[in-house]
Residue frames as qw, qx, qy, qz and C-alpha x, y, z in Angstrom:
[[0.181, -0.444, -0.584, 0.654, 106.25, 80.54, 108.34],
 [0.017, -0.634, -0.459, -0.623, 103.25, 82.87, 107.83],
 [0.303, -0.271, -0.475, 0.780, 103.37, 85.80, 110.25],
 [0.063, -0.842, -0.435, -0.314, 100.53, 88.17, 110.99],
 [0.402, -0.037, -0.235, 0.884, 102.22, 91.44, 111.98],
 [0.125, -0.839, -0.519, -0.104, 99.62, 93.72, 113.67],
 [0.391, 0.036, -0.118, 0.912, 100.55, 97.44, 113.84],
 [0.070, -0.845, -0.524, 0.082, 98.87, 100.54, 115.20],
 [0.293, 0.810, -0.009, 0.509, 101.53, 103.19, 114.54],
 [0.562, -0.817, 0.114, -0.056, 102.77, 103.20, 118.10],
 [0.070, 0.747, -0.658, 0.062, 106.45, 103.07, 119.03],
 [0.585, -0.237, 0.756, -0.172, 105.87, 99.60, 120.51],
 [0.844, 0.423, 0.312, -0.110, 104.41, 98.30, 117.20],
 [0.417, 0.812, -0.408, -0.018, 107.57, 99.63, 115.47],
 [0.252, -0.546, 0.786, -0.144, 109.53, 97.40, 117.80],
 [0.793, 0.131, 0.563, -0.193, 107.32, 94.46, 116.81],
 [0.703, 0.703, -0.082, -0.071, 108.23, 95.13, 113.15],
 [0.081, 0.747, -0.653, 0.095, 111.96, 95.19, 114.17],
 [0.564, -0.282, 0.749, -0.204, 111.49, 91.86, 115.93],
 [0.845, 0.397, 0.331, -0.138, 109.89, 90.27, 112.84],
 [0.508, 0.793, -0.336, 0.006, 112.76, 91.59, 110.75],
 [0.195, -0.610, 0.749, -0.168, 115.27, 90.04, 113.21],
 [0.749, 0.004, 0.626, -0.218, 113.33, 86.79, 113.25],
 [0.775, 0.614, 0.025, -0.146, 113.30, 86.72, 109.38],
 [0.251, 0.777, -0.575, 0.051, 117.08, 87.04, 109.37],
 [0.387, -0.407, 0.802, -0.205, 117.37, 83.92, 111.53],
 [0.826, 0.241, 0.423, -0.283, 115.13, 81.72, 109.35],
 [0.508, -0.100, 0.700, 0.492, 116.37, 79.58, 106.48],
 [0.162, 0.442, 0.619, 0.628, 113.63, 80.84, 104.22],
 [0.091, -0.118, 0.141, -0.979, 111.90, 84.21, 104.49],
 [0.181, 0.393, 0.795, -0.425, 108.54, 84.33, 106.20],
 [0.024, -0.576, -0.549, -0.605, 105.31, 85.37, 104.54],
 [0.118, -0.234, -0.464, 0.846, 104.29, 88.54, 106.31],
 [0.089, -0.698, -0.624, -0.339, 100.70, 89.67, 106.57],
 [0.195, 0.032, -0.270, 0.942, 100.82, 93.33, 107.66],
 [0.231, -0.637, -0.708, -0.199, 97.62, 94.25, 109.46],
 [0.039, -0.074, 0.298, -0.951, 96.08, 97.45, 110.84],
 [0.166, -0.564, -0.807, -0.057, 92.72, 97.22, 112.54],
 [0.078, -0.275, 0.034, -0.958, 90.70, 100.41, 112.77],
 [0.114, 0.334, 0.758, -0.548, 88.10, 100.73, 115.47],
 [0.099, 0.566, 0.683, 0.452, 84.66, 101.24, 113.89],
 [0.132, -0.111, 0.093, -0.981, 83.10, 104.68, 113.94],
 [0.327, 0.352, 0.746, -0.462, 79.58, 104.39, 115.52],
 [0.190, 0.258, 0.743, 0.588, 77.59, 103.81, 112.32],
 [0.011, -0.785, -0.619, 0.015, 74.36, 105.50, 113.43],
 [0.182, -0.828, -0.027, 0.530, 76.15, 108.75, 114.17],
 [0.326, -0.317, 0.557, 0.695, 78.47, 108.56, 111.18],
 [0.240, 0.357, 0.776, 0.462, 75.82, 107.81, 108.55],
 [0.043, 0.862, 0.460, -0.207, 73.82, 110.82, 109.53],
 [0.104, -0.881, 0.162, 0.433, 76.74, 113.02, 108.53],
 [0.055, 0.580, -0.681, -0.443, 78.76, 111.13, 105.90],
 [0.853, 0.253, -0.252, -0.380, 78.14, 108.52, 103.23],
 [0.941, -0.204, 0.260, 0.072, 79.31, 104.92, 103.53],
 [0.758, 0.522, -0.014, 0.391, 81.74, 105.57, 100.69],
 [0.052, 0.839, -0.285, 0.461, 83.29, 108.47, 102.58],
 [0.714, -0.568, 0.350, -0.210, 83.55, 106.37, 105.73],
 [0.959, 0.087, 0.172, 0.206, 85.22, 103.51, 103.82],
 [0.532, 0.697, -0.135, 0.461, 87.63, 106.01, 102.25],
 [0.311, -0.809, 0.318, -0.384, 88.43, 107.32, 105.72],
 [0.892, -0.333, 0.304, -0.023, 89.20, 103.85, 107.01],
 [0.860, 0.366, 0.073, 0.349, 91.49, 103.16, 104.00],
 [0.272, 0.809, -0.197, 0.483, 93.31, 106.46, 104.32],
 [0.494, -0.727, 0.364, -0.309, 93.82, 106.11, 108.07],
 [0.963, -0.122, 0.234, 0.050, 94.82, 102.50, 107.68],
 [0.737, 0.531, -0.052, 0.415, 97.42, 103.37, 105.03],
 [0.017, -0.839, 0.306, -0.450, 98.82, 106.08, 107.27],
 [0.706, -0.559, 0.391, -0.191, 99.21, 103.64, 110.17],
 [0.957, 0.101, 0.206, 0.177, 100.81, 100.99, 107.87],
 [0.460, 0.854, -0.175, 0.172, 103.28, 103.43, 106.27],
 [0.219, -0.772, 0.582, -0.132, 106.10, 103.24, 108.89],
 [0.773, -0.166, 0.611, -0.050, 105.91, 99.42, 109.00],
 [0.781, 0.607, 0.136, 0.055, 105.90, 99.30, 105.18],
 [0.255, 0.888, -0.358, 0.135, 109.05, 101.38, 105.17],
 [0.486, -0.574, 0.647, -0.121, 110.75, 99.21, 107.73],
 [0.837, 0.090, 0.540, 0.008, 109.96, 95.97, 105.91],
 [0.656, 0.750, 0.004, 0.084, 110.83, 97.44, 102.50],
 [0.003, 0.862, -0.494, 0.112, 114.22, 98.61, 103.90],
 [0.546, -0.391, 0.737, -0.075, 114.89, 95.11, 105.20],
 [0.284, 0.287, -0.780, -0.478, 113.93, 93.54, 101.88],
 [0.198, 0.181, 0.934, -0.237, 110.98, 91.60, 103.38],
 [0.269, -0.233, -0.559, -0.749, 107.91, 91.24, 101.19],
 [0.147, 0.261, 0.738, -0.605, 104.51, 91.55, 102.80],
 [0.108, -0.504, -0.677, -0.525, 100.83, 91.81, 102.01],
 [0.092, -0.074, 0.353, -0.928, 99.06, 94.79, 103.60],
 [0.265, -0.511, -0.803, -0.155, 95.61, 94.34, 105.19],
 [0.151, -0.151, 0.269, -0.939, 93.26, 97.00, 106.64],
 [0.327, -0.444, -0.823, -0.134, 90.27, 95.80, 108.62],
 [0.303, -0.431, 0.152, -0.837, 87.65, 97.53, 110.73],
 [0.764, -0.361, -0.504, -0.179, 86.50, 95.95, 113.98],
 [0.644, -0.735, 0.200, -0.075, 87.45, 95.17, 117.55],
 [0.218, 0.751, -0.622, -0.037, 91.26, 94.83, 117.42],
 [0.355, -0.360, 0.854, -0.122, 91.89, 91.58, 119.38],
 [0.727, 0.299, 0.571, -0.236, 89.03, 89.63, 117.80],
 [0.625, 0.752, -0.080, -0.194, 89.89, 90.90, 114.34],
 [0.039, 0.691, -0.720, -0.051, 93.62, 90.10, 114.69],
 [0.476, -0.148, 0.859, -0.119, 92.82, 86.52, 115.76],
 [0.719, 0.503, 0.404, -0.258, 90.13, 86.10, 113.03],
 [0.472, 0.810, -0.295, -0.186, 92.43, 87.40, 110.29],
 [0.153, -0.560, 0.814, 0.002, 95.33, 85.22, 111.50],
 [0.603, 0.096, 0.778, -0.150, 93.09, 82.16, 111.29],
 [0.647, 0.668, 0.227, -0.290, 91.63, 83.17, 107.96],
 [0.394, 0.814, -0.415, -0.103, 95.10, 83.66, 106.42],
 [0.967, 0.013, -0.211, 0.142, 96.58, 80.48, 107.93],
 [0.128, 0.789, -0.455, 0.392, 99.14, 82.36, 109.96],
 [0.820, -0.105, -0.508, 0.243, 101.48, 80.37, 112.21],
 [0.455, -0.263, -0.360, 0.771, 102.52, 83.33, 114.36],
 [0.028, -0.923, -0.296, -0.242, 101.03, 86.63, 115.48],
 [0.538, -0.071, -0.203, 0.815, 103.47, 89.43, 116.19],
 [0.105, -0.844, -0.284, -0.443, 102.46, 92.71, 117.80],
 [0.101, 0.473, -0.441, 0.756, 103.37, 95.25, 120.52],
 [0.242, -0.259, -0.821, 0.448, 102.48, 94.74, 124.18],
 [0.045, 0.724, 0.484, -0.489, 100.44, 97.93, 124.18],
 [0.400, 0.576, 0.420, 0.577, 99.34, 100.53, 121.75],
 [0.123, 0.435, -0.034, 0.891, 98.88, 104.26, 121.79],
 [0.528, -0.612, -0.197, -0.556, 96.03, 104.07, 124.32],
 [0.760, -0.249, -0.522, 0.296, 98.03, 102.35, 127.06],
 [0.306, -0.913, 0.058, -0.264, 98.37, 104.25, 130.31],
 [0.560, -0.666, 0.492, 0.027, 101.14, 102.06, 131.78],
 [0.561, 0.577, -0.570, -0.167, 103.97, 100.61, 129.77],
 [0.149, -0.373, 0.881, -0.251, 104.73, 97.97, 132.49],
 [0.606, 0.165, 0.672, -0.392, 101.48, 96.12, 131.85],
 [0.212, 0.172, 0.821, 0.501, 100.32, 94.11, 128.85],
 [0.327, 0.087, -0.087, -0.937, 97.69, 96.18, 127.07],
 [0.650, 0.172, 0.516, -0.531, 94.10, 95.05, 126.84],
 [0.741, 0.508, -0.226, -0.378, 94.33, 94.20, 123.15],
 [0.321, 0.496, -0.804, 0.071, 97.54, 92.16, 123.56],
 [0.327, -0.144, 0.806, -0.471, 96.08, 90.39, 126.60],
 [0.752, 0.294, 0.318, -0.496, 92.91, 89.48, 124.75],
 [0.635, 0.542, -0.503, -0.222, 94.92, 88.25, 121.70],
 [0.048, 0.378, -0.895, 0.233, 96.83, 85.96, 124.07],
 [0.528, 0.076, 0.669, -0.517, 93.49, 84.57, 125.26],
 [0.736, 0.480, 0.166, -0.448, 91.88, 84.18, 121.86],
 [0.367, 0.643, -0.604, -0.295, 94.82, 83.17, 119.60],
 [0.979, -0.022, 0.184, -0.083, 95.20, 79.54, 118.47],
 [0.785, 0.420, -0.170, 0.423, 98.77, 80.16, 117.34],
 [0.592, -0.331, -0.232, 0.697, 101.87, 81.47, 119.18],
 [0.063, 0.970, 0.159, 0.174, 101.92, 85.23, 119.85],
 [0.623, 0.032, -0.147, 0.768, 105.18, 87.19, 119.84],
 [0.173, -0.950, -0.260, 0.007, 104.88, 90.39, 121.93],
 [0.532, 0.321, -0.146, 0.770, 107.39, 93.20, 121.61],
 [0.338, -0.837, -0.365, 0.226, 107.71, 95.78, 124.38]]
């Protein structure tokens, strides 16, 4: 099993990591875990007037590493190996594209991220992933 685990640093994404750890314990062989954070793009026209492309790329990497850190710690503590990925783009589309590109057989993520106003509803990113995904999607709430 090749799992794309999408995280954004929210409490709900921590629960998605917990669910993947639980799932891994139930499997006969450990899954391959692709740990992904998708950073929304900074409007390039505005950004390039004030910072270089290299500075912007460094910002994306630094922010991405910060968002991946808690999930990395959870997976390391559980003894689950993973490959980290940081991408820039629209989250739902990027999650589905990366899952396809990496040959993932499952996408795991939270029902909503930090920007959600109501915890009872599926967030817009999760909803769009459900529409676009060509593999099963595991949502943690």
